[in-house]
N, C-alpha and C positions, 0 to 999 in steps of 0.2 A: 670349513671351521675350524676351529680352536680348539684339541681334543682337552677337557676338565679337568684328568689325571697329570697334564703337563699343564695349567696353566697351577695348579695344587701344588704342584713341586715347587712348582714361580717361587711361584706366593712367599713357598717356604727356603726361600730361595735367601727374595730380600731379608727375612726376617732376620735371618741367616748375621746376615752381611753386614744391616740395620745393631744389630746387638754383640758386636763386636764393637763399634764404631760406638755403641754407651762403655764399652765396657771398656776404652781407649782411651773415651773421655773420663770420663771419673779412677784409670789412673793418673791422667795429666791433672785435671783436679789433687786429687791426694797428691801429686808434691807439688805444685804453688800450693796446699794446704803449708804442709810440712812445709814451706819456708817460711810466708805469709802469719801465720801463727799455731806453733808445737801443738799449744794445751790442745783444740779441738782440734790439730791429728791424732795426738792420745788419744785424746777420748771417743773418739770414730774408733782409737784401733787402726790408724792409720798407716803401721810397718808390718803386719799382723792381717791386714785389709783382704789381701787376698793372696795365698797360704791354707792347708790346710786345717792351722793350728788354730784362724783366726777366730774370736769369737763375734756370732751373732746379733749379739743383740746388744753389742759398739754399732755392726754394720748394718744395721737396727732407725738404730741413731745418727747416720750420715741419709742414710733415703727421707725420713723425715725431718731431722736439718733442710732437707730441698725440698721434701713435698710444699710443705710447711710456708717460705720461702727464709724466716730465719736469716741469710745473709743478706742479707737488702741489705740488715749496719751494718756490712760491713767496713773494715779500712778502708780493705784491695782493693780497687775497681776489676782488676785481672781475677779472683779471685770469685766476683760479681756477676762478672762474665758467664766463666767455667760453669756457676752451679748453675748462670739460666741454661747454659747449651746441654750438660749434665739432663736438666730441666723436662728438656726439650723433647731432649732424643729416650727416656725412660716411660712419655707418654707414646711421644713413636712407638716403642720396642711392644710399650704395655699393649695398644692398639691391634698394633701387625698382629700377636702372638694369641690375642682374642681373639680376628678374625682365620688366621691359617687353625686356630681349635674350633667354627665356626664352622668353614668351607670344610672340615673334616668330617667333619657330624655328620653333615647337609655330602659328600660326598660319602663315606657309608650310605645312606637310608636312598640316597639318586642309583648307585650303583649297586 
């Protein structure tokens, strides 16, 4: 029988790997954004996005831009594809993180 603790840690590893994939896709999206739409890149603080002095309110703008699917009217097809990918990965990573939290609570109650 599979240990529940081992299953929990496997779920944590899968969540961490998907987070890394999400951040990598977000970086690639910002590179494409810098080339195809410099004004939007500046609007979401693309240059300082992954730095300690980045502006969280501008970072949230990009998240809401993608969440609301406002990119669908953009002129660059590659940018639209990257936004779709980042959106799907964000939904997957959010669901996995939620599952990890629920699993942790269940593990604490069960053991």
